[in-house]
C-alpha positions, 0 to 999 in steps of 0.5 A: 623675098627671102634673104637667100634670093633678094640679090639674085640677078633676074636671069638666074632667079629661075634656077634659085630655090628660095628659103625663109632664111639662110642655112646655118653654118655647119659646126666642125667635125668631132674627133675620129672615133678610133675604136669603131673605125678599127673594128669596122675597118678590120671587119670590112677587110676580113669579110671582103677577103673571105667572100672573094676567096670563097665565092669569087671575084664577082661577090667580092666586088659587090661587097666592095661596092656596098662599102662604097654605097655606105660611105657615100650614103653617110657622108652625104646623109642621103635619104628618101624619108626626110626628103619627102617629109620636107617636101610634103610638110613645108615645101622644101624640095632640095632632097627630091631634087637630089633624088632626081639627080641620082635617078638621072645619073643611074638611068644614064649609066644603065642606058649605056650599059644596055645599049652596049650590052656591057657586063662584067664577070659574065653578067648579061644586063637585063631589065624586068618591068614590075607588074602594075596593080593593087599590090604595087599601089598598096605596097608603096603606100604602106612602105611610105607610111613605114618610112615616116614612122620608122625614121628611115627608108631601106638604104637609110636603115642600113647606113643609120645602123652602121653609123651607130643610131640605136633607134634604127636597130628597132626599125631594122628588126621590124623590117626583118619581122615584116618581111618574114610575116609577108613570106609566111602569109604569102598566099594571102597576098598572091593573086591580087589584080594586076596587069603586066608591066611596061618597059619604055625601051620596048616601045621607044628604044633605050635612047627614047627611054632615057630621053623620056626619063630625063625629061620627067626628072627635069620636070620634077626639078622645075615643079619643086622650084615652083612649090618651094617659091610659093611656100618659102620653106625653112632650109634643110639642117646641116651637119658637122663637116671637115674642110678642104681635102679632109672633107672627102673622107670626113664629110659631110658631102654636098647632097648633090655630090652624094647623088652623083656618087650613088648613081655611079655606084648603082650603075656599077652594081648593074654592070657587075651583077646584070641587075638593079641594086636591091635591098629588101629581099635580104631581110626576108632571107635573113629572117628565114635563115634565123628561123631555120637556126631555131628548127623551124622550116620556112623552106616549106612556105609557098614563098620559098617554093619558087626556083630562085627563092628556094636556091637563095634559101638553100645557099650561103647567105654570102652568095646573095647579092642583096646581102653583100651590098647590104652588109657592105653599106652597114660597114661602109657607113660605120667607117665613114661615121667613125672618120667623121667622129659621128659614130655613137650609141644612144642608150636612152630611147623613148618608148613611143619612138621605139614602138614607132620604129618597130611598127614602121619597119614591119610596114616597110617589110610588108610593103616592100614585098607587096610592091616588089621592092622599096625606094631602091629596088622599086623606085630607083631600080624601076625609074632608072631602067625605064619601067613604069612601075618605078614612077607609079611607086613614087607617086603612091609613096608620096601619098603614103608620106602624107598619111605617115606625117599625120600618124607620126604625131601619135608617137610624139614624132615631130614634123617640120613646120614653116616657122622652123629655122631649119627642117 
């Protein structure tokens, strides 16, 4: 019995999650980084004012929601990559349980929005089930391998870049390059075997869909408890934090608090836009826009011939929903990291780490487009709207994580082991 559970009353032991030792005490936060805070703050205010004035209140609100997402992502250090790595490598399910709370919160709010037909700025809520087939399965596996090599997921890449983590800039570059490569080679990826998607609400209504989703998420929490009890893993590492009311602004937040806040913000994106929070389409769009600046013509590629894609490429990048929330996340994370004294650039990056970051980003860019989304658009979006493809994405991504952990060692990247004091 671990030190964290030996005095736990019998009636409460089912709710405990044992670790091999107690988590270390968090160190105090660093002083506020005033220069990065000033730059990020001015950019956030100026860009919000510009977008609101040029593209309307709906776009302005989406950018503000992105700022909130970045603030919450950084302060809770909420990620998918490390959570799956800790579960697969040593059996610590704390991060996956936080995922379940995030998914349950978003699913609850989205079910209420659908049930009431609510929408802001003229938005009409809609859910589209993702197709089930080879592209989904392969894409999820590739994305998960890329996460472990690149060191972050889609949302994690954005908030890490915003907080000044230089290595993740390589991951973002690879992410954009992989997305562009997919759009250029789209005919090779089109037409893979698949069947139409399944939306639970079409069969059991929105309440039934919500009930099934919550039941499965509760089952995941229970399953991670048994895995964690059996493997008795090291606790998750802690980061510097403020105390008292200052913790709201200077962090770090408990991960479960971050899960609820992010779930509420995901629901707010749905309410404002009528669709799920997404990330990765913007990377393909940004790459295509850059190619146009250099005189190339990606608009002639088959991927950009569909009506919706052609409209996005022809229009302003600030009219794209995913761009607004993505840029908001970067700036929101920069503000949060500066307040926490954690914003800093790293000038020395091992070459193997840089190569892994680029390769991981490329795999995520291709995988996300193949699967029709990433850990946010496919997994969070699919599960929270009751689409079966979201659950299947998660299953195959877990398998891809197992592969990714074995590839990490080729690039000198370390995986947690049971004898660690933290994971």
